[in-house]
C-alpha angles and dihedrals in degrees: 000000000000127000116248118268096184129062127186122181128206131187111235123209127224094267092063094047101059092105090065092049094229129144144194126354092351090062093046091057096057121108124202121201122230104211134194117260101299110164125215112246128229126245136189109251099226113275093327092109090237128120113204139175112268088240123050121201104242117212103186109078107150085354128178142108090042095302141088139174088268095054090043087065086075128243097281095050093042092053091046090052093046091051091048088054091052092049089054093051100267104132095156119096120190114204141163137191092240091056093056087223102125096085089049094052089042090057092046095053096050090094095039128085105258093214090061095051128082114210122194123182135174132218125206112235139194136208113281109266094034120111115281115198094203135010116252092250091058093045090051091051088056091046091052092048092049093048097044093235139116093216145013123230093213131019119187134186101241126240103344103197104183142032128259090057090139086070102033094044099042091119090059094043090055093045093048090049090052090051089050091050090050093051094247090119131020102202135017137198146118142282105228127218098161132058095227089052089050092051090053092048092051093063106025112108092213091068118090098166135027126195109203137178112243135163136135094251099059089234118154089353134136093239141340117317090251093050094048092044090055093050092048090049088058091046091051092050087053091056098254118152107236122208115187120217136178086040090160093039096259091309095308095114110048108129113121091258094046094049090051093047091048094052093046092049094048093050100040105031110012098085092226131135096209142346139231116224125190099220123172107187140035089246092057091046094049091048092052093046091051093050095046097045096043088052091051091049091055099043 
């Protein structure tokens, strides 16, 4: 793969910058590169048995109450963006029930070969003993129907915010394992929002995949960059697939210099296999692909 020899710069308006959660004059000063046709490469996701694109298309920017900035683009624009991602080598789609993004991804993948697409979704969980509206099996049936798929490649417990989850979430662990046994999911794990939860995930044999917050600024993370890096190093040694999130600190670090620093840190120091990025325009996506792949070329 050759490094780029051509750069074009475009000025992006506020509407195209929502995924970075920036406002006002700061947003107006951002430049996004339009690269030549660099393609995102594929990586083994730890010992999960899955091969994924190094970038996943995130669908949960400012997500909650069954909506996100990606779904707020509308179905037509979302599908166009998802297909642009696929054409650039991104075959990995990161969803969650609380984002309301599964029907959108489901519509986007209708025209794509399912065996060439990696689908990750996340389920909200509760402490064992609390009221559960629906059993996991029924929730997964709904998820599959919404996403137009018979199976998910990765199923995560969403946003685990404290330790001891191996005890409090045993019901879900057992149900996820059953879904894995039945071929409804291929790999299981957790999305971490707490350092104790991350420490448990790094060593627990049940976990195939960890989604962890990592950036060089320590913004919206579970601990300092050095602390999280060390835990993820342990997780990697234990064969866990590591997906980095909050690469730009939840949209707080999006100047040209900060974006570059964040990508370099994630790829050279972050102890991750791949990253999920909540991008909202083709310009943002192309810029991220250029930065990631040019960094990979030079590692």
